[in-house]
N, C-alpha and C positions, 0 to 999 in steps of 0.2 A: 801611605801609611808608613810611619817612621819605624815602628817595631811591633812585634807581636809576641805573645806568650801563650803556649798551649799547656794546660795542666791536665794530666790524665788521671783518672780514677778507675779502679776495677781491674779486669782481667787482661790477659795477653792480647786478645782480639781487640779490646778497647785501646790498648797501647798502640796496636797497629793502625787503628783508625786515627789516633792522635798524630802518628807519624805522617799519615797521608794528608791530614789537615795542615801540618807544619810544612810539608813539601809544597802543597798548593799555595799557601801563604808566601812561602819563600819565592815561588815562581812569579809572584807579582812584583818582586823587587824588595819586599819588606825583609827586615832582619830580625832574627830571634832576640828577645830581650827579657830581662827580669820582669816579673809581674808589676813591680813597683814603678817601672819606667815605660811600660809598653803602651802603645796607642790602643791596641785591641787585645783583650784577654779572653781566651776561649777556655771554658771549663768543659772538659769532655767527661761526662758524669757516668756513674753506675747506679743501678736501681735494685741490685740483687738483694740488698737488705736495707732496713730503715737506717742503720748506722751509716751505710755508704752515702745515703742521701743527706744525713745530718753533716757528715764530713764535708760534702760539697758546699752546703749552705754556710758552714763555718768558714771555709776558704773564701767564698764569695764575700762575706762580711769583711775579712781581712784585706782583700784586694780593694774593696770600696773605701776602706779607711786609709790604706797606703797610697792609693792612686785614684782619687775621686774623679779625675778627668778621663780615665780609661773608658772605652766602650767595652761593655761586658757582654759576652755571648755565652749562653749555656746550651750545650748540645749533649748527645749521648742518650743513654737509656732513661735517665731521670727526666730529661727533656721530652722524651717520647711518652713516658708514662703520665706525667703531670705537667703539661705545658702551661696551662692556665695558672696553676699554683706558682710556678717559677716566674711567669710573666708579671705577677703582682708583687714580686719582691723588689724593693727599692734598689735602684742601681742597675737593674738588668735591662739591657737595650734590645736584645733579641734572644728568642728561644728557638732553637733549631733541632727538631726531633731527628732520630735516626733516619726517618723517611726522606729527609732533605739534607743529610749530612754532607753529601758531595758538593753542596752549594755554599758551604761555610765560608770559603775564601771570598767568593763573590759577594756574599752578604756583608762580610767584614769590610770589604773595600767601600761598599755603600755607606756603612756606618761611619767609617773613618773620614769620609768626605763631608759628613754633616758638620755644620758649624755649631749647632746646638746639641748639648749633651742629651737632653730629653727628647725622645722620639715620640711624635704625636701619633695618635691612633689613626689608622687608615680610614678614609671616608667609606661609608656604607656602600655607595654605588661603585666603589672600586673593587669589591670582592667578587670573585668569580664563583658562580654556583657550582661549577665542576671542581672547586677546591684546588685549582691549579695555582702554581706560583706565577706571579706576574711582575713585570717591571714597567713602570710608567715614568719616563724621564729619569730623574736621579732618586726616585723614591721606591723603596722596597715595600710592597704591600703585604699585609698579613693574609693568612688563609684560614678558612673555616669559621665556625661560629664563635670561637674564642679570640678572634682577631683583635689586636690592639688592647687586650686586657692589661691594665696597669700602665699603659703607654708603651709597652714593649712590642716589637714585631714578633709574630709567632708563625713559624713554618713547621707544620706537622700534619700528617694524615696517616691513613692506615694502608696505603698502597706501596710504600717504599720504592717509589719510582726513581727517586734521586738518592737512594741509599749508597753509602760508601761500601765498597766490597773489599778492595785490597790496595795497598800502597804501591805506586809505580816506582818510587825511588826509595830503595831500602837504605840508602845512606843518609836519608833526611834526618833520622833520629840521632845519628852519631853513635849509636850503640855498637859495641863489638859483636853482639849476638842479636841482630834484629829479628823481629817477628814478620814472617810472611803469612798474612791472613789469606787463606784460599777458600774459605767458606764462611757464610754468615747465616744467622737465623736458625730456628729449630722447629722441627715438626713434632717433637715429643710433647706430651702434656702432663708433665710431672705436677702433682697437685699443689706444690709449694712455689712453683717457679713463674716469674713474671716475664721471662725472656721471650717466649713466643709472641707476647703482646708488644714488647719494646723493640724486638728485632725482626719480627715477621717470620715467614716460612724459610726453610733451608734453601740457600742459593750458593752456587759454586762458581769459582773462577775457572775458566776452561784450561785444559792441560797446556795448550800451546802458550797461553799467557803466563802460566806459572813457570814453564821452562825458560821463557824469554827473560823473566825477572831473575831466575836463578843464574842463568848465564851472565847477566849483567853484574850480579853480585860477585860472582867469582872473578870476572874480568876486572872488577874494582879492588881486588885483593881480599875479599871476604873469606872467612874461614868456617865459621859456624852459623847456620841458619836455623831458626826455630819455626817449624810448620805449625800454624795455629788456625783456630776457627772456633765458632761458638759451639758447634756440634761437629767437630772435625771428622768423626767417623762416617758422617753422612755425605762427605764430599763425593760429587759425581753422580749422585742418585737422580738429580734433576737435569743432567746433561743428556744430549743426544749424540751418540748412543750412550746409554747408561754406563757409568764407570764406578769404580770402587777405590777407596783410599789406598789399598795395596798397589793398585796400578799407578797411582800418582807417585807414591814413594819409590817404586821400582823405576819409573821413568826418570825421576830426579837422579837416582843413584847410577843408572845405566847410561843416561844421555848427557850428563853434565860431569864436570870434574870437581864438584863441590866437595871439599875435604870432610865436612861433617854436617849431617842433618840430624836435628833433634825434633822429635814429635811431641807436641804438647798433649793435653788431656784428650783421651779417647774413651768413649763409653764402653763398658764391659762387653756388650753384645756385638761391638764392631771390631773386636780383636779376633779377626779370622785366622784360620790356620795359615793362609797365604801371607798375611801380615807378619805373623810370628816367625814364619820361615825366612822372611827378609831380615829379621833381627839375627837369626842364626847365621845367615850368610854374611851380612855386612856389619854385624856387631862383634866380629872377631877382632882380637888385638892386632892380628897381622893383616887386617883388611886393607891397610895402607901404612906407609912408613910412619905416619903421625898417629896411628891408632885406628880405632873403629870409625868407619865412615857413617854408620848409623849409631848415634849415641845410645849407650846401654842404659836406658832410662824409660820407664813405663809409668804413666799416671792414669789410673782407672777410678773415676768417681765411684764411691761406694755409698755414701750417705748414711747407711745403717746396716748392721749385720744381723738385724732381727727381721725375720720373714714377714711378720704381720705389719711392721712399720714400712717395709719396702712396698707392700701391697697398698697400704694407705697413701703412700707417696706416689703411687701409679708408676713405679719404676719397672722396667721391662726385663728384670732378671731376678733370680732368687739367690740366696747366699751360696748355695752349692754350685750354681752356675759361675758365680764370681770366683769362688775358690778354684774351680777347674781352670779358669783363664789364668789366674796367677801361677798355678802349678805349671801350666804349659809355657808361660813366659820364663819362669825360673829354670825350667829344664833346658830351654833353648839358649838362654843367656844367664848362666849361673851368677854372674857378678852384677847383674842389673840393679839399678836403683828402682824401687817400686814404691809409689806413693798413692795416696787416695784423699778425697774430700770426705769428711765425716760430719754429719749434722747431729747436734745434740738438742734434745728437748722438743722433737716434733710432737704435735698434739696427740695425746693418747699414749705417749711413750711411758709406760709404767716402769717401776723399779725392775720387775722381772724381765721386761723387754730390753731395758738397758743392759742388764746382766747378760742376756743372750747376745746382744751386739758386742759387748765388751769381750766375751769369751771368743767370739768369732774373730775379732780384730787381733786379739792376742795370739791366735793360732796362725795368722797369716805372716808371710815374709816381708812385711813392710819395712822400709828404711826411713820413711818420713810420713807424716800426716798433716793435712790442713784441717784444723778443727774450727768449727764455728757454731754458735747457737742458732736455733731456729728463729727466723724473723718473718712474721706474718706479712704477706704482701697483698694489698688490696686487689680485688677482682680475681683472686685465685681460690680454688676449692678449700685450700688449707686455711684461708682467712676465716671462713665460717667455722671450720673445725676447731680453730684456736679459741673461739668464743665458747665452745662447748666443752672442750677437753684440754685446757691449758696446763702446761707443766710449770710448777712453781719455779721462780727464779733461783731460789736457793738450791733446789735439786739440780737445775741446769749447771750452776757453778760447781757443785760437787762432782757431777759427772764429767764436766770438762777437765777438772783437776785430776781425776783418776786416769782419764785417757791421756792427758798430757804427761803424767808420770810414766804410764805404760810406754809411750812413744819415746820418752827420754831414755828409758832403759834399753829399748831396741836400738836407738841411735848410738848409745855408748858401746853396746856390744858390737855393732857394725863397724864403728870407727876403730875399736880395739883390734878387730880382725884384720885391719889394713896395715898395721905397723910393718914396715919393711917392704910393702908391696909397691909396685910401680903403677902409675896412673897416667893416662893421656889427658892433657889439660890444654885449655886455651887461656891466654893471659887477658886480663880485663883492665879497664882504666883505674889507675890508683887514685884514691882520694888525697887531698892535701896532707892529711895526717899520715897516711901510709907512705907517701913520698918522703915526708920528714923522717919517718922511721927506716927508710931504705928498703921497704918490702913491696912486693907486687901481688895483687890478688889474682886468682885464677879459678877456673871451674873445671872439674874433671868431667869426662863424658858420662860418668856415673852420678852426676849432679851433686858432687861434693865441693863445698867451698875450700879452696886451698890458699895458703899464704906462703909465698916464696921469699926467702931472705936475700933477695937480690933485686936490683932495680932493672926493670925490663919494660919495653913498649907493649902496649896492648895489641891484641890480635896476633899473637905468636903461638903456634901449636908446638908443644914440647912434651917430652916424657919426664916425669918426676918420680921420686921415691919418697914415700911417707916416712917421716922421722919421728913424729909425735902424734898423739891422739887428738890434741887440740891446743891451739895457741890462745893467747889472751886477746887475739884479734878476731878474725872472721871464721876461722875453721882449722883444718888440719895443717900442720907445718910440714913442708916438704922441701927437698933440694932437687936441683936439676940433675938429670942424668946426661953426661956428656954425649954429644951426637957421635 
């Protein structure tokens, strides 16, 4: 295989999967390449919304036009949810669900070795009744009843025996702040969510393996690592002995010299007193010469601030529970960035319920929000609910606009409060435009984008002082504080 390209869609955990795929492909001797020139193009898809799936299909069409000779593989959550649908799309050579994601590189090699672009359907007698992946000679055979649909090979089942769990080589992505995925799958059953179907039940990477990868990251000069998972707060519940996320975080901070650990999204009910205590201890500015070792950043999915909507969503907390968690985090780490996911237009969300949610959000110390409209997913309880109690599109757009304006006001006030303050940052890779301007992007431990009016290499941890509320570029303008 001369070259490969992996295009990631979706969340941090999906990006970590993509990094693992890239590392596995690189281990075969292949080199990364632009999609227009790659021998194999891998689409690592998302299925959390219908828009995410449309985006993947649009990208697939562009690749097919730009590089008609490429072998195109589709993997990820969309591939797990609807493998037959994807297998019937022209130009798709293989569909690899999350259940077989660890085999992507192996399958890619088989596709690249084929002389014909079109893959013929596997013969009926070659399919195993146990729905196992098989190799016969140089031919990869499809599995299950949908084998060979549209001429594409299909690898998908509901056992997740060959699922990807975590990347072994954190340098594979080339990111300054790579994701270390330590958990996959979800045991919750939120009424709107397709993830338990596309990812399976919760599964954890053992502590020893996590520590080994963190040590390797530090030995390679890494500075900031992002701990991620599909339902990160459930890490360790499936291990023997049973463990908790706070034990993992404590072990990383106590048994490695990692300069900074950032924790991605954690469900409200998993913010234990012990986890918050770690933020109090390691989120201090004097925790290390370069600043906090545990980034002062908390993300708690909210979805709605209306109790009735949370109940209809089958969420496992009430608004007052959520507010108590935020208050505890703010008390422990006064300067922490606090963010949330908020869904607008869940079926049955009346004007009154939206107002309840709006008031709740306005009262919380959020510094940012991820806003998104409800998207009905097939085979979820909310799919049927959306047929009975849909929220008009115009109402959703108006509500999104109000929440966006609310958040912009909160962000402006937060940025204004930082004028003259010092922040701990890690420098990032500059874009060509930034290099031409002589500036360097950075990210504070409090999750604020910074722009330094100096040219610096990426992966440097420094203290800076905020000089302006916002630049014409990516965020706050700041200057370096002399060491």
